[in-house]
N, C-alpha and C positions, 0 to 999 in steps of 0.2 A: 373513111378513115380520117382521123384527126392527126395532123402532123405538125411538129415544131422543128424549125430550122434555125440553128444558131451559127452564123457565119459573118465575120467582120469585114471581109472583102466584098465590096459592092457588086462587082461583076460576077463573082462566084455565087453570091447570095441570089442575085436575080436569075442566073442560069439554073441553079439548083431548085429554086422556088418554082420556076416554070416547069421543070422536069417533074417535080413532085406533085404539082397541081393536078396531074392526070390521075393521081391515085387518091386524092381527097383534099379536104380543106387544109391549107398550109399557112401557118403563121410564121413570120420571120423575125428574128431578133439580131441585134448587131454585136452583142457581147455576152459573156458568160453570166454576168449578174442579171441582165435582162432576160436571158433564157431561163434561169432558175426561177425568177419572179413569175414568168409566164407559166412555167410548170406548176408552181405552187397555187397560182390563181385558178388554173384549170382543175387541179385536184380539189381545191376548196369548193368550186362550183359543181363538183360531181361529174365533170366532163373531162377526164384525164386524156392526155395524148396517147395515141396508139403507137406512134413512131416518133422518135426524136433523133435528128441528125445534128451532131455536135462537131464543130471545128475544134481541133486539138489546141491550136494557138489562137487565143482571143484575148482582148483586153479585159480588165476588171476581174476576170475569173476564167482560167483556161478550161478547156473542154473536159479534161480529166477531173478537175475539181467539181465541175458541174455534175458530171456523171456520178461521182461519189456522193454529192449532196442529194441527188435524185434518188439513188438507191437507199440512202439513210432515211429520206422522207417516206419512201415506199414501205420500208420496214416499220417505221413509226406508225404508219397508217394501216399496218397489217395487210398490205397488198401482196398477194402471193406471186410466185414465179410465173404462173400462167397469165396473170392479169397485169404484171408489171410492164412498163413501157419497153418496147423494143428500141434499142439504141444503136445507131450507126455512127461510128467516129470517122470524120473526114479530115484529111490533112494534105498539105502540100509539102510536108517534110519528107526529105529523102532518107533520113536516118530514122528507122522505126524503133530504135532501142528504147526511147522514152515511152512510147506507146505500149510496147510489149512488156516493159517493166511493170506496167500497171495492170497486167493481165487479170489479176484476181477480181478487179472491178467489173470485168466483162462477163465473168462466169455467172450462171444462174445461182441465186441464193441457196437453192436446195441441194447443190453439189457439195 
């Protein structure tokens, strides 16, 4: 499995990367802009990520914005729901109102 991790906190990034490495090749990025650039490059190379873990709060582009841009790129490239990246949002936020208010981005496109 090809995995992308976007996490700005060094300790969290290293821990999560080690945990995910048991399941496949894991690339790590430090902010949202870098994560989306990695996603686009993998898509262009014909080797898209199977799993993407996005921190909700990151510099340069937050995880919600990255998620939105990823889903837009998948639509543009005619990637259907079965083949789109599986995305896990990660956060240290205790108030989940912001994340749940963006719920429509998490739903499969075919619903």
